[in-house]
C-alpha positions, 0 to 999 in steps of 0.5 A: 244333925242327922236324924235316921228313921227306920222303916222295917217294911222297906222304903219305895224310892220317889222322885228326886225333888228340889226343895225351895230356898236352895235346899236339896232333897234327894230320893224323897219317899212319896209318903214323906212328901206328902206330909210336907205338901198342903193336901186338898180333898176334893170333891167333883160333881159333873154329869158329863162322863168325858168331862170327869174322865179328863179332869180327873186325869189332870188332877192326878198330876197334883200330889196335893190333890186327893179326890175323895168323891165323885157324883154325877148328879146333885142328889148324890152330891149332897150325900157324899159331900156331907160324908167326905167333908171335902176342902174343895168343890169342882162343880159343874152348873149345868146338870138337868134337871138341876143346877150346881148353885143348888148344892152350895147350901149343902156344903159347909161354909168352909168348902171352896168352890170352883166351878167347872162349866161350858158356859161363861155366862154364869161367872158373875153369879158364881163370884157373887156366891164367892166362888175361889175359881171359874174354869171353862171347859175343855179345862186348860192345863195352865189354868188348872194349875193356877187353880190348884196353886190358889187353893193350896195358898188358901187352904194350906196352914204352913207346917213349922216343925216335923216330928222325927224319931225312931224306936228310942226317941222323937224329936221336934225339928223346925221344917227350915232347918231340913236341908236333906232327905234320903231314902236308904233301904229301910231307913230315912235319912233327915239332915238338918242344919 
């Protein structure tokens, strides 16, 4: 089966990507790929500018992560976290005169917390408050990868089907039946089994 979607504003070519389970996907548009990936709305709280810059750069390499807010103190963090409704908060602990643990009561219970700190002495307390992970600064790329994978597993709801259509009709297609997605000018070609 073949489904062709028209995009009157054109299609920007994306990177080549391989789908899981041996399915081949070519020229996947970034916005189409984003629909298929779990999405983590991430909020960061850290008072160290260099650590902020480095972690922001590292997180930018994960398409499933959207940084929805950043704060350098707890007062700003409380206001922003409540307005942004993050999936996960990356939180420093030592932020004089405050302590990162003080923010926890202001977060929705469903928000995952990853402590990012230079001190290992708070790890037991972090897991006592049900932190998802505990990263030591400077954050290692492989540890960040593990954390993002863990968060993705914990906060993703598997999509079972995708709604495809054009100006004439819409069709629900089970995700496992999609075997290829191709960009063709103003169109996206979706091939199914």
